[in-house]
C-alpha positions as CSV (number, residue, x, y, z in Angstrom):
1,M,0.0,-0.1,-0.1
2,S,1.0,3.1,-0.7
3,P,1.7,6.0,1.9
4,G,-1.0,8.2,0.6
5,V,-3.4,5.1,0.3
6,S,-2.1,4.1,3.8
7,L,-3.1,7.8,5.1
8,F,-6.6,7.8,3.3
9,L,-7.9,4.5,5.0
10,L,-6.8,6.1,8.5
11,H,-7.1,9.9,7.5
12,A,-10.4,11.2,10.0
13,L,-11.4,7.6,11.4
14,I,-11.0,8.9,15.0
15,D,-13.7,10.8,16.5
16,D,-12.5,13.2,19.5
17,F,-14.9,12.6,22.5
18,S,-12.0,14.1,24.6
19,G,-14.1,17.4,25.5
20,L,-17.3,15.4,26.5
21,P,-17.6,15.5,30.3
22,R,-17.0,12.7,32.0
23,S,-19.7,12.0,35.1
24,G,-18.5,12.5,38.2
25,G,-15.0,13.5,37.1
26,P,-13.4,16.6,34.9
27,G,-14.8,18.3,32.7
28,A,-18.2,17.5,34.5
29,A,-20.7,20.1,34.6
30,T,-20.0,23.1,37.0
31,R,-21.7,26.4,37.9
32,R,-20.0,28.0,34.9
33,G,-21.5,25.8,32.7
34,W,-20.0,22.6,30.6
35,P,-16.5,23.9,30.0
36,V,-14.6,22.9,26.3
37,T,-11.2,22.0,25.5
38,V,-10.4,22.8,22.0
39,A,-6.5,21.4,21.4
40,P,-5.5,21.7,17.9
41,V,-6.1,18.8,15.1
42,L,-2.7,17.6,15.2
43,S,-2.8,14.3,13.2
44,P,-4.6,13.6,10.1
45,A,-6.4,10.1,11.8
46,V,-8.3,12.8,13.7
47,G,-11.8,13.6,12.5
48,R,-14.7,14.4,13.7
49,R,-14.7,17.0,17.2
50,V,-17.9,15.8,19.5
51,V,-19.4,18.2,21.8
52,A,-22.1,17.8,24.5
53,A,-25.4,19.1,23.7
54,E,-25.4,20.9,27.2
55,A,-22.5,22.9,26.1
56,C,-24.3,24.1,23.1
57,A,-27.0,25.1,24.9
58,N,-25.4,28.2,27.1
59,G,-22.6,28.9,24.4
60,A,-19.5,26.9,26.0
61,A,-19.2,25.3,22.9
62,D,-18.8,28.4,20.8
63,A,-14.8,27.6,21.1
64,V,-15.0,24.9,19.2
65,L,-17.4,25.6,16.7
66,R,-15.3,28.8,16.3
67,E,-12.2,27.1,15.9
68,S,-12.2,24.0,14.8
69,A,-11.6,23.4,11.2
70,A,-12.8,19.7,11.7
71,A,-16.4,18.7,11.3
72,V,-18.3,18.6,14.0
73,L,-21.0,16.3,15.8
74,I,-23.6,17.6,18.8
75,R,-23.4,14.3,21.0
76,G,-26.3,13.9,23.5
77,T,-30.0,12.3,23.3
78,A,-32.2,13.3,20.1
79,A,-34.6,16.0,21.9
80,A,-31.4,17.8,23.1
81,A,-28.9,17.3,20.5
82,F,-31.8,18.4,18.1
83,T,-32.7,21.8,19.8
84,A,-28.6,22.6,20.4
85,W,-28.7,22.0,16.5
86,R,-31.0,24.6,15.7
87,G,-29.1,27.1,17.6
88,V,-25.8,26.3,16.3
89,S,-26.3,25.5,12.5
90,A,-26.7,29.0,11.7
91,R,-23.1,29.4,12.5
92,R,-21.9,26.4,11.3
93,P,-24.3,24.8,8.9
94,A,-21.8,21.7,8.4
95,V,-22.5,20.6,11.9
96,G,-24.0,17.3,12.7
97,I,-25.8,15.1,15.8
98,D,-24.5,11.4,17.4
99,V,-27.2,10.1,18.9
100,A,-26.6,8.8,22.6
101,P,-29.1,5.6,22.7
102,E,-31.6,5.5,25.7
103,R,-30.1,2.6,28.1
104,D,-33.5,2.6,29.5
105,R,-35.2,1.5,26.6
106,R,-35.3,-1.7,23.9
107,C,-33.3,-0.7,21.2
108,V,-35.9,-0.6,18.4
109,E,-38.4,1.9,21.4
110,S,-35.2,3.7,21.5
111,V,-34.0,4.1,18.2
112,H,-37.6,4.6,16.8
113,R,-38.2,7.6,19.7
114,S,-35.0,9.6,18.3
115,L,-35.9,9.0,14.5
116,A,-39.1,10.6,15.3
117,V,-37.4,13.8,16.6
118,L,-35.1,14.3,14.1
119,T,-38.1,14.1,11.1
120,E,-37.7,17.8,10.7
121,L,-33.7,17.5,9.9
122,P,-32.5,18.0,6.6
123,R,-31.4,14.8,5.0
124,T,-28.1,16.7,4.4
125,V,-27.1,16.8,8.1
126,P,-24.9,14.1,9.3
127,V,-26.6,11.9,11.9
128,A,-24.9,9.3,13.6
129,V,-27.8,7.0,15.8
130,G,-26.2,5.1,18.8
131,L,-27.1,1.5,19.1
132,A,-26.5,-0.9,21.8
133,L,-25.8,-4.8,20.5
134,G,-28.8,-5.8,22.6
135,P,-32.3,-7.4,21.7
136,G,-34.1,-6.3,18.6
137,W,-31.1,-4.3,17.1
138,R,-31.3,-5.4,13.7
139,D,-35.2,-4.2,13.8
140,A,-33.7,-0.9,15.0
141,L,-31.0,-0.7,12.3
142,D,-33.5,-1.3,9.5
143,L,-35.4,1.8,11.0
144,I,-31.7,3.4,10.5
145,L,-31.3,2.8,7.2
146,A,-34.9,3.5,5.9
147,R,-34.2,6.7,7.5
148,G,-30.6,7.1,5.3
149,R,-28.5,7.4,8.2
150,S,-25.9,6.4,9.9
151,V,-25.1,3.7,13.5
152,R,-23.0,4.1,16.3
153,F,-22.7,1.1,17.4
154,S,-22.2,0.7,21.6
155,V,-20.4,-2.1,21.7
156,C,-20.5,-1.8,26.5
157,G,-20.5,-5.2,27.6
158,V,-18.7,-7.1,24.9
159,D,-16.7,-9.8,26.1
160,A,-14.5,-11.1,23.3
161,P,-12.9,-9.2,20.3
162,D,-14.8,-12.1,17.7
163,A,-18.1,-11.7,19.4
164,A,-21.0,-13.0,17.6
165,A,-22.6,-9.6,17.9
166,L,-19.9,-7.6,16.6
167,V,-19.5,-10.3,14.0
168,D,-23.0,-9.9,13.1
169,A,-22.8,-6.1,13.1
170,I,-20.3,-5.6,10.6
171,R,-21.4,-8.2,8.4
172,T,-25.2,-6.5,8.5
173,A,-24.1,-3.1,8.1
174,T,-21.7,-3.8,5.4
175,A,-24.2,-6.0,3.4
176,A,-26.7,-3.0,3.8
177,R,-24.4,-0.3,2.7
178,C,-25.2,1.3,6.0
179,G,-23.0,3.6,7.3
180,F,-21.7,2.9,10.5
181,S,-18.7,3.8,13.0
182,W,-18.0,2.7,16.9
183,S,-18.8,4.0,20.2
184,C,-16.4,5.7,23.2
185,E,-13.9,3.0,24.3
186,R,-10.1,2.5,25.3
187,W,-9.3,1.2,21.4
188,Q,-6.2,-0.3,20.8
189,P,-4.8,-0.4,17.3
190,V,-4.4,-4.0,17.4
191,T,-6.3,-6.7,19.3
192,D,-4.4,-7.1,22.6
193,L,-6.4,-9.5,25.1
194,S,-4.3,-8.8,27.8
195,A,-5.1,-5.1,28.0
196,D,-8.9,-4.8,26.4
197,P,-11.6,-7.6,25.2
198,L,-12.6,-5.3,22.3
199,P,-11.2,-6.1,19.0
200,G,-8.2,-3.5,17.7
201,I,-9.1,-0.5,15.5
202,L,-7.0,-2.6,12.3
203,N,-8.8,-5.7,12.9
204,V,-12.1,-4.1,12.5
205,L,-10.8,-2.3,9.3
206,L,-9.5,-5.8,7.8
207,A,-12.9,-7.5,9.4
208,T,-14.8,-4.6,7.0
209,A,-12.9,-5.8,4.2
210,A,-13.5,-9.3,4.7
211,A,-17.1,-8.5,4.7
212,L,-16.9,-6.8,1.6
213,H,-15.6,-9.4,0.0
214,G,-18.4,-11.7,0.9
215,A,-16.6,-13.8,4.1
216,D,-18.8,-16.1,6.4
217,Q,-19.2,-15.0,10.0
218,A,-16.4,-17.4,11.5
219,A,-13.9,-15.5,8.5
220,V,-14.9,-12.1,9.8
221,G,-14.4,-13.1,13.3
222,E,-10.9,-14.6,12.5
223,E,-10.1,-11.1,11.3
224,L,-11.4,-9.5,14.6
225,A,-9.5,-11.9,17.2
226,R,-5.6,-11.5,15.0
227,T,-3.6,-10.5,17.9
228,D,0.2,-10.6,15.9
229,T,1.0,-7.0,15.4
230,V,3.1,-7.9,12.6
231,D,0.4,-9.6,10.7
232,V,-2.0,-7.1,11.0
233,V,-0.2,-4.5,9.9
234,D,1.3,-6.4,6.7
235,A,-2.4,-7.5,5.9
236,V,-4.1,-3.7,6.6
237,T,-1.2,-2.3,4.1
238,E,-1.7,-5.1,1.5
239,L,-5.3,-4.1,0.9
240,D,-5.4,-2.5,-2.6
241,E,-6.9,0.8,-2.9
242,G,-10.5,-0.3,-3.8
243,T,-10.8,-2.1,-1.0
244,V,-9.9,0.8,1.4
245,R,-12.1,3.2,-0.6
246,E,-14.7,0.7,-0.1
247,V,-14.3,0.4,3.5
248,R,-13.9,3.9,4.3
249,A,-17.0,4.5,2.6
250,L,-18.5,2.3,5.1
251,L,-16.6,2.5,8.3
252,G,-16.8,6.2,9.7
253,G,-15.4,6.3,13.0
254,F,-14.2,5.1,16.3
255,A,-14.7,7.4,19.4
256,V,-11.9,8.0,21.8
257,R,-11.0,9.9,24.6
258,E,-7.4,10.0,24.9
259,V,-6.8,10.9,21.7
260,G,-3.0,11.5,21.6
261,R,-2.3,7.9,23.0
262,V,-4.3,6.6,19.7
263,V,-2.6,8.7,17.3
264,D,1.0,7.7,19.1
265,S,-0.5,3.7,18.8
266,L,-0.7,4.1,15.2
267,S,2.2,6.2,14.9
268,D,4.6,3.8,16.5
269,L,3.4,1.6,13.7
270,D,4.6,3.5,10.9
271,L,0.9,4.2,9.7
272,L,0.7,8.0,10.7
273,P,3.5,10.9,10.8
274,K,5.2,10.8,14.3
275,A,4.4,13.9,15.9
276,G,6.6,15.6,18.4
277,R,6.2,15.2,22.4
278,E,4.1,18.4,22.9
279,R,2.2,18.2,19.6
280,R,0.9,14.8,21.6
281,E,0.5,16.2,24.1
282,A,-1.9,18.6,23.2
283,L,-4.2,15.8,22.2
284,V,-4.5,13.6,25.0
């Protein structure tokens, strides 16, 4: 794979969730509102910045909307995100919405309610609808597909990199040509069972490529479960340009909070340009 194709595969692959407030931790709501930190985009792998709907409501996200050259998604429940979008869309027409799933409701009900709120939203507005891989998720995905929106799969609770739910999600979304992305987790470049039960970012890229080529359940699962870093990187760099473009036409991104860590990890594998220490720290 040429360096240009490699960068195309990884370009804007990381959705920057670092500015979202963490429950009970730094960045949580204060009397001053919702603090939002704007760090410069220092890697071609960093794509959409995500801001909390609550931050947009009180104007605290203006710095992100004003200073960020990257695409911006507003994260929250459908109602909160839509309200925030109406408030900022005049200043930033390209801003999109990232819908958080309603975890106290079944998949179909959560997605149906979210899409109902967004019926007045122009089709040109980017929308990623959160979908937990629980009972009924395929029916919920059909609703998302029917509305022409993309899905952000929530992988909370997944206990193996080749879990049937992950394999099914990739194969189903790929077969339906539905754009998909992944929820905020501690993503690694390559599957590492000693660190996390989730598959690696590069593994998911390979699994998506396999699904596009008609691979069955077992074959897609094998791609997710590969742990040999050299082997995985070699397989990624051997993807042809046509496959790379097909993969990225579907796979939108991985939500991460520690952006610098992921960028560093991919840079260490010589898949991204290396940044200096002070530049890396700005991404954390």
